[in-house]
C-alpha positions in Angstrom: -26.7 84.5 -196.0 -28.1 86.1 -192.4 -31.1 84.6 -190.2 -32.7 87.4 -191.3 -32.7 86.7 -195.0 -34.0 83.5 -193.9 -37.9 82.5 -194.6 -39.6 81.1 -191.7 -41.9 78.1 -192.1 -43.9 75.9 -189.8 -45.3 72.6 -189.6 -48.6 71.5 -188.5 -49.2 67.5 -187.9 -45.3 67.0 -187.4 -45.5 63.8 -185.7 -46.5 61.7 -188.8 -43.9 60.2 -191.6 -44.2 63.1 -194.2 -43.8 65.6 -191.3 -40.5 63.8 -190.2 -39.5 63.9 -194.1 -40.2 67.6 -194.2 -38.3 68.2 -191.1 -35.0 66.6 -192.4 -35.6 68.4 -196.0 -36.0 71.8 -194.1 -32.8 71.3 -191.9 -30.8 71.1 -194.5 -32.4 74.0 -196.8 -30.1 76.9 -197.4 -33.1 79.6 -197.2 -35.4 78.4 -194.9 -35.3 78.2 -190.7 -37.9 75.9 -189.2 -40.0 78.3 -186.5 -42.6 75.6 -185.2 -43.2 71.9 -185.4 -46.8 71.3 -184.0 -48.1 67.9 -182.8 -50.2 67.4 -179.9 -48.7 64.2 -179.3 -45.1 64.8 -178.9 -45.4 68.7 -177.6 -42.7 69.6 -175.1 -40.1 67.2 -176.4 -37.0 68.2 -178.7 -37.6 68.1 -182.3 -34.1 66.6 -182.4 -34.8 63.5 -180.3 -37.0 62.3 -183.0 -35.3 63.8 -186.0 -31.4 63.2 -186.3 -31.4 65.9 -189.4 -32.5 68.8 -187.0 -29.7 70.0 -184.4 -31.4 73.1 -182.8 -33.3 73.6 -179.6 -36.6 73.7 -181.2 -39.7 72.0 -179.2 -42.8 70.6 -180.6 -45.8 72.5 -179.8 -49.6 71.6 -179.7 -50.7 74.6 -181.6 -54.5 75.3 -182.5 -55.5 77.1 -185.7 -55.2 80.6 -184.0 -51.8 80.0 -182.6 -50.6 78.6 -185.7 -51.9 82.0 -187.6 -50.8 84.2 -184.9 -46.9 83.0 -185.1 -46.9 84.9 -188.7 -44.4 82.7 -190.7 -43.8 83.1 -194.1 -45.1 79.2 -195.1 -46.8 77.1 -193.2 -47.2 73.6 -194.4 -50.4 71.3 -193.4 -49.4 67.7 -192.8 -52.5 67.0 -191.4 -55.0 63.9 -192.3 -57.8 64.5 -194.7 -60.6 67.0 -193.6 -58.8 68.7 -190.6 -57.0 71.4 -192.3 -60.0 74.0 -193.1 -60.0 75.7 -189.5 -56.2 76.3 -190.0 -56.7 77.7 -193.3 -59.6 79.5 -192.1 -57.2 81.4 -189.2 -54.4 82.2 -191.5 -56.6 83.8 -194.0 -58.2 86.0 -191.4 -55.1 86.6 -189.4 -51.8 86.4 -191.6 -53.0 86.3 -195.5 -49.5 86.8 -196.8 -48.7 83.6 -195.2 -47.9 81.0 -197.9 -49.8 77.7 -197.2 -49.3 74.4 -198.8 -52.0 71.8 -197.7 -50.6 68.1 -198.0 -54.4 66.8 -197.3 -56.9 66.3 -200.1 -59.0 68.9 -198.7 -58.3 71.7 -201.6 -57.1 69.3 -204.6 -60.5 70.0 -205.9 -60.8 73.6 -205.0 -60.4 75.9 -208.0 -59.1 79.0 -206.0 -56.0 76.9 -204.7 -53.2 76.2 -207.3 -52.7 72.2 -207.9 -48.8 71.5 -207.3 -47.6 68.8 -209.7 -45.0 70.7 -211.3 -44.1 68.7 -213.9 -47.6 68.8 -215.3 -48.8 72.0 -214.0 -45.7 74.6 -213.6 -47.2 76.4 -216.5 -50.3 77.5 -214.7 -48.8 78.7 -212.0 -50.2 82.4 -211.2 -48.1 83.3 -207.9 -50.6 81.7 -205.5 -50.2 81.5 -202.1 -52.5 78.7 -201.3 -51.0 75.3 -202.9 -52.7 72.1 -202.9 -50.4 69.3 -203.1 -51.1 66.2 -204.7 -51.7 62.9 -203.6 -48.8 60.1 -203.8 -51.1 57.7 -205.8 -52.3 60.5 -208.0 -48.9 62.2 -208.9 -47.7 58.5 -210.2 -51.1 58.0 -212.0 -50.8 61.4 -213.9 -47.3 61.2 -214.8 -47.5 58.0 -216.5 -50.6 59.1 -218.8 -50.0 62.6 -219.2 -47.6 62.2 -222.6 -50.4 59.5 -223.9 -53.4 61.3 -222.9 -54.4 62.8 -226.4 -54.6 59.4 -228.1 -56.6 57.5 -225.3 -59.1 55.3 -226.8 -60.9 54.3 -223.1 -60.2 55.2 -219.6 -56.8 53.9 -218.3 -56.8 51.3 -215.6 -54.4 51.5 -212.9 -53.5 48.8 -210.6 -51.5 50.4 -207.5 -49.6 48.9 -204.5 -48.5 50.9 -201.8 -46.0 50.4 -198.6 -47.9 50.8 -195.1 -46.5 54.6 -194.2 -49.0 55.5 -196.8 -51.8 54.6 -194.5 -50.5 56.8 -192.0 -49.6 56.4 -188.0 -53.2 56.0 -186.8 -53.4 52.5 -186.2 -55.4 50.7 -188.7 -55.6 47.1 -190.6 -53.7 49.1 -193.4 -50.7 49.5 -191.3 -50.1 46.8 -189.2 -47.3 44.9 -190.1 -48.7 41.5 -188.8 -51.9 41.8 -190.7 -49.5 42.4 -193.5 -47.1 40.1 -193.4 -47.2 37.8 -196.4 -50.5 39.8 -197.5 -51.6 42.1 -200.6 -54.5 44.3 -199.3 -57.3 45.8 -201.3 -59.2 48.6 -200.4 -61.3 51.2 -201.8 -61.6 49.4 -205.0 -64.0 52.2 -206.6 -64.1 56.0 -205.7 -60.7 56.4 -204.1 -59.7 60.0 -203.6 -56.7 59.6 -205.7 -59.0 58.0 -208.7 -61.0 61.5 -208.3 -58.0 63.5 -208.1 -56.5 62.2 -211.4 -59.4 61.7 -213.4 -60.2 65.9 -212.5 -56.7 67.1 -212.9 -56.0 64.8 -216.2 -59.6 65.7 -217.9 -59.9 62.0 -218.4 -61.5 59.6 -216.4 -59.1 57.1 -214.5 -59.8 53.7 -213.0 -57.9 52.9 -210.0 -58.0 50.0 -207.7 -55.4 50.3 -204.7 -53.8 47.5 -202.6 -51.3 48.2 -199.7 -48.2 45.3 -199.2 -46.1 44.4 -196.6 -43.1 46.9 -197.1 -43.0 50.4 -195.4 -42.4 52.9 -198.1 -42.5 53.2 -202.1 -45.3 52.8 -204.5 -45.9 51.2 -207.7 -48.7 51.7 -210.2 -49.3 49.9 -213.4 -51.4 51.3 -216.0 -53.0 49.9 -219.1 -53.5 52.6 -221.7 -55.7 51.6 -224.4 -54.9 54.0 -227.3 -57.1 55.2 -230.4 -54.3 54.3 -233.0 -51.7 51.8 -233.4 -48.1 53.1 -232.1 -44.8 51.4 -232.2 -42.5 51.3 -229.0 -40.1 53.6 -230.2 -42.8 56.3 -230.7 -44.4 55.5 -227.2 -40.8 56.2 -225.6 -40.4 59.2 -227.4 -43.4 60.6 -226.0 -42.1 60.0 -222.4 -38.5 61.1 -223.2 -39.7 64.6 -224.4 -42.1 65.0 -221.5 -40.0 64.4 -219.0 -36.1 64.1 -220.0 -35.5 67.7 -218.6 -37.1 66.8 -215.4 -34.6 66.3 -212.7 -37.4 64.2 -210.8 -38.7 62.1 -213.2 -36.7 59.4 -214.9 -37.7 57.4 -217.6 -36.3 53.6 -218.3 -36.9 51.1 -220.9 -37.3 48.2 -218.1 -40.0 48.2 -215.7 -39.0 50.3 -212.4 -39.0 48.3 -209.3 -40.3 49.7 -205.8 -37.2 48.3 -204.2 -35.3 50.8 -205.9 -37.6 53.9 -205.3 -37.5 53.9 -201.3 -35.9 56.8 -200.1 -35.4 58.7 -203.5 -36.8 61.8 -204.3 -37.6 61.3 -208.1 -40.4 59.3 -210.1 -39.6 56.3 -212.4 -41.5 55.5 -215.5 -40.6 52.7 -217.6 -41.8 49.3 -218.9 -43.6 50.2 -222.1 -45.2 46.9 -223.2 -47.4 46.8 -226.1 -50.0 44.7 -227.5 -49.3 42.8 -230.9 -51.6 45.6 -232.8 -50.1 48.4 -231.2 -53.0 50.0 -229.7 -52.5 49.1 -225.7 -49.4 50.0 -223.9 -48.8 48.7 -220.2 -46.4 51.6 -218.4 -45.2 51.0 -214.5 -44.5 53.9 -212.3 -42.6 53.9 -209.0 -42.1 56.7 -206.1 -41.3 56.8 -202.6 -44.7 58.0 -201.2 -43.0 60.0 -198.2 -41.0 61.8 -200.9 -41.9 62.5 -204.4 -45.7 61.7 -203.1 -45.6 64.1 -200.4 -42.8 66.0 -199.0 -40.3 66.6 -201.8 -43.1 67.7 -203.9 -44.0 70.2 -201.1 -40.1 71.2 -201.3 -40.7 71.6 -205.1 -43.9 73.9 -204.9 -42.2 75.8 -201.6 -39.0 76.7 -203.7 -40.9 77.9 -206.7 -43.5 80.1 -204.5 -40.2 81.9 -203.0 -38.7 82.1 -206.1 -35.8 79.9 -205.6 -34.6 76.8 -208.4 -37.3 73.9 -208.0 -35.0 71.2 -206.7 -33.0 73.4 -203.9 -31.9 71.3 -201.1 -33.5 68.0 -202.7 -30.8 65.3 -203.1 -30.8 64.2 -206.7 -29.3 60.6 -208.0 -26.7 59.0 -205.5 -27.4 61.4 -202.7 -30.8 60.3 -202.3 -29.7 57.0 -200.6 -30.3 57.4 -196.5 
């Protein structure tokens, strides 16, 4: 493939943990060329000095919304904090409306004009949209955990989440301070978390979610109580999850409960446990994923691949290949 056949792509907010993962994935993609990476803090520095996966001469730039839109690239990934994406979207809408935009923030997850890109659950709703909202990391794990039993729920699912501190971003705070997290488990936003609202909206059922931050860097686990309207046997529960996900390369159904330590640097989600109460009307399901990968960068690449008509897992390492 010649350079003229490559799709050009830019990243805004490339200094963060997810931005670094996006650069690694794009550097290994056979059909994508990294056109720009925008970061105020790293402006002028070579990308390869910060990311060994990229070997080119590209330097970080500090690009405002108008400058991003003026590049007229084929795709832009916005890896910005919540509340920061709209000026970029408005500028691209005005100057480069054919540019594909994938927003990793929560800014457009509740906007019906944007496609909500959780491929395993929303793939059939794809209508060729050029504005894609990437799901939240916790919201991905929660929805994958609940969806196969959604039709037999008797009450709102209750989800207990624990994430590594990379999920708190790079701006210093208590939730990404290793010293404050040492030997600690830090609860926060115990009601009304944005991922609680997101999962509830897109599942169509109310979800209760209690997040915590742990001392490890990456990976999250969600343990979900599912209360059922009728009793099920464990084999029936397992059959539902296998039917839902066995054809999905980035979701693995396990018999045992998955461990968060085994999901770091891997691109898929794992779901397992499936412990039933004695009466068969309560199921406990455990899901793990790497919050920077399937919870962010990998899922963005799934959506990007689909939007450009390539196989969804193009340039996404699978199974044993995913270890660093």
